[in-house]
N, C-alpha and C positions, 0 to 999 in steps of 0.2 A: 891122514893127522892134520885135524885143522894147522894154521899158527899162530904161536900166543899171543903178540903183540911183533907191531912196526919199532917202537923205542921202547927197549927193557928196561931205563929205568926213568920214564914217566908215566903217570898215571892213564890208559888206556881207555877210551869207553868207544865202541865200536854201537854204530848207530844206520839203523834198516827201517821202512814203512813195509807197512799194508795197506790192498784194495785201492790202489792210484787206478788200476786200469775197469774198477765196479762201475754201474750204473747209476747205484745208488748207495746211500750210508755216508757215513765219516773215513777220513781213509787218519789210518792206527801208526803210532812212528814207535822203537822202542831205542832208548839211550843202556848199555848195558856194560857194566866197570866190572872187571873177574882178576878172580889175583894169578898172578903169572903163572904160576904154578898149577893152575887148574888144567883137572882133566876127566873128560869125559867121549868116550872115543867112539859113545853115538850121535853124539854132536852133525849136526850138517845144516845146509840150509834151508828153509824150512819146505821149501817148494820138494824137496828128495824125500820127504819123509812122506810119511803116513799122516792123518790126523790125530791116531791111537799113538803113536810116537812123538808126533810134536807135546799132545796134551802130557803125558809122562814122562817129558823133559822137562818143560814148564816149569813142574816145583823146584825140582834138583838147579835151575840155575838159580832160579829165584832165591835157594837156601843156600846157594854157594857162591855166586856175585857179590863184588863188595859191593856195589850198588845196582839201581837200574830205578827205572821209573818209565811210563808212558803218559805219549803224546798226543791230543783229541783233535781232528782238525772238522766240523760237521760241514754237511753238505753245504748249507745257503754260503757258507766261507769260501768252501770249492766253485763255488758257480759266481762268485766276487772275484773272484783273486787265483782262479786257476788252478790245477789238478799242482802242475810241479812247484808252483806256490805253494801252495796247499801242503806238499811233501815235506818243505822245505821247513815251514813253521812247524806241523807238530814234531819233524825233528828239534828244534829245537824247545819247544815245549818238553817233549823229553828232556833235554840235556839238561834245561831250566830246574825241571823237579828231582834233580839226581841229588843225595844229601851229602855226595861227594864231589868236589871241583874236581874236573879232569882236564890234562896238561895236554891231551891231543886227541883229536878227534879220529875216527876211520868211517868213512861216512861210506858209506853202497849204494853204487851208482859213478858214473864219470862225471858229474859235475855239486856241487852245493854252497849255496848263499847264505854266504856266513856272516852272522848278527853278533859274532859272541870275538871275545878277544883270544876264544883257543885256537891254537895252529890246527888244521886241517887235513888229511889227506881222501883223496876219493879212489875206493877201488873199484875195479868192474866186477861183476859179481861176489864182493868181497865177502861174501854173503855165506859162499863155496871156499873162499880162504882163507881167514880168521876167525878165530872162534868167538870173538868179542858179537863183527859183526852176527853171526849165524845165529847167538845165543840171543840178539837182540831181532831175527827174524824172524825166531818160533812164538818172540812174546809179543812183537807184534801180530803178527799171527793169529793168534791163539787168543788171545784179546779185541781182535778184532769180528774175530768168528766165533764169540761169546756174545757180541753188539748183536750180530745180525739174527741169532739163534733168538733174541728175543726178540728184536722188530717180525718178527718171523711169524710169533703167536699171533700179533696185529694182523697182519697183511701174511696168511700164509698163501693166497695165493701167486704167490710170485717164485716161492718155491727157494728163498733164500736157504730152509736147512742147508739144502742140496748145495745152492750155485751163489750161497754167501755175495749174491750182488754183481758177481761178472757177467759179462754179456752171452750168457746159451740161449740160443734156443729155445729152448724155453721159457727161458726169463723174457725173453723179449717176445713169444706169443702170450706170456703171460702179460704183457704191457697194451700187447695191439690189444689184447679181450676186455681187461680191464680194465684202461687207463694208468698216469702214473700216482704212484704215491705222494704224501710228503716228502717221503728219503729220500728220490727219486732227483738225481744230479739234471738240473734242467741244461744246461749248455753243454752235454754228451748227445751224443747222436743216440737216441733212446732206440730208435727204431731202423 
């Protein structure tokens, strides 16, 4: 069972991103504020769930969260500021999009450039430890997967419906055969 909070008396927001290791497309982040009594035994790190499980949990999270928001940073912005800074920016955009002001941020990972006045705690593998980070990981992943499925319609040769732009052998072979799309990250080692 995932932990509900770090500070019970504060409005805590879990943050996570998806798409950092991809060769193409935007990076997505989600910020989620859950009620302290939120209960969902199926909730887990998005990487430990099947696609079907993630999509089944998304509406449950959205209906029961006190607030949630998605932040997006495009592939051209990633090329300009690098993927680490883009991940932080996506999280900031998600946090700024929340209709409720959090009092504490739970960030998945080991570092965060906090440009807010809100205190934060970085938690390594936090998406497998805290409910709000796990919920954020599911929202970030499913919204990004939706985006890649839409891009796949115009660029089916890259197999983004299956690989979501991660550096699979098939994706790299498709780049070799077809060149790069306008959505590939030019600063990444594509081949």
